[in-house]
N, C-alpha and C positions, 0 to 999 in steps of 0.2 A: 590481328592480335592489335591496338595501341599500343605506343609507347614512346611512355612519359618520363625526361630530364627534370628532374631539382636543380633548381641552381643558388648557391647563398656565395656565403664573401666565403670561410676557410674548411668547408664542409665535415663540419666536426659536431654541429648542434642542428639547427633547423632541417638542412636539407636531409640530413641524412633520418632524422624524425620522421618526415613527411614521405621520404623511399620507406622506411621500417612500418604508417603504418597504410600508405596505399600497397603494400607486400600483405598485409595479414587481412585485408580489406579487401582484396581483391584477388581470386588469382588468372584473372582473365584481360590484364593490363601489364608489359610490362614496365618494367622501370630501373632508373637508377638515377644517383645523385652525381653531384661535379660541384666545386668551389672553385670563383671567379681569380681565388688567395692563397689556394688549398696547397701545403706540404703531403706531396705524393704519400699515402701509406699510414697516413696517422687514425688513429682510430677514434669512433663518438665523444663526443667528453662525456664522463662518468654519471654527471646529471641524466643528458638526455638517455644511457642505457640505462639507467635508475626510473625515468621518468616512465620509459618504454616497458620496464616489468615489471613497473606495475599495473599495468595494463594485461601483464600478459605476454608479452612482445618482447620473445629472443630476438636480437636482433646480433652478429657480426658485423664490421665496417671498419674498410682501409681509406681514406680521404683521398680522391681526385681530382686530379688541373681539369677543369671545363677546358674541350679543346674539337675544334670544327670536324673530330670524330665521333664525338657523341653527342653534336650538334646534328652531322648528318641524321646519324644512327634516331633521332627524335623523330615522333610524332610534331611533338606539343613540347618546349621547354617553359617549364613555370619558375620563372625568382620570385625570392622573399620580397621582394624589395623592386620598387622602379628605378632605382640605381643602377640596380643589379639590370635589370632590360634594357635599358638608354646602353650601360656598356656592351654589352653582347649586342644590341642593333651595333652601332657603331662602331666595334673593333668586327663584326662580322652580318655584314650587310647583306647576306646572301642567303642569310635565315630568321630574317626581320618578321617575319609574316607568321613564323608559327610560336615568339617569345611573347609573352601576357606574365603579370602575376600571379600570381596563383587564384588572390583575391578578385584580380580583375575577369580571370575565365570561369570561373566558379557565378562573377554576381556579385560578390559582398566586399560591393566596392562605398555603401554608405559611410563607415568606418575608416576609413582610407585604407589605402592598397599598399602598407607596405606591413608585413608581420618582423615584427621590430629584434633587435638580436642578444639573445640570452645570454650571452659566450662570458663567465667569469659571475656567470650569479650563481643564487643558492639551489637548490633541490627544487626550492616552493616555485623561482622563476620558470623553471622546464619546466614543473606541473601546466604554471598558468600558459607558458607555450604550448602545451599539447592540450588541453583547452582551450583555446584558440585555432589552436590545426583540424583537429581529430572532426567540430560538423566540417570544416572545410574541405578535405579527405573525401568525407562521404556526402558533399555535392559530388564533387570529383570524382567518383566512380561513376556515380548515378546520374551524371552527364555523359561519361565517356560507353559507360556500358548501355545505354539509350542507345548512344550513337549507331552501337552492331556494328561487327566485321567488316571494313569493304573492301576487306584487301582479298576475300575471297577463304580468307582461312574458318574453318570449320568450330574451331573453339576447343578440339577433343586435347 
């Protein structure tokens, strides 16, 4: 079973939304999220939870700080921006081979590789984030599930 870690800044908006979407769309991929500058134990933003709820996704979340244990756990580390990616590669060079922006990993780089931070925005801003992120997560699921289990797991 593949293990995906989503990383953003505070782990209350983008990465939790990506985590919730991936959990909703696949039970064949393990997923966690974290933030480079997260305050431990914060809930996902109200707007993130509302946008997810509008898609029929109930999600409980507590933010956590990105760290070496999470990087070690993950098969792939997907960041929301190029800056997040470069920060991880600089601070944790042992994991640079498995760090990509989400858009790079799924081959959606034509309109830039960053997913903008909606922090402090309206619910409509978060709906736009959801509209941008959902097709990326669909492509991620297709890519990872088509790779199949390489660790011998049966998927039961």
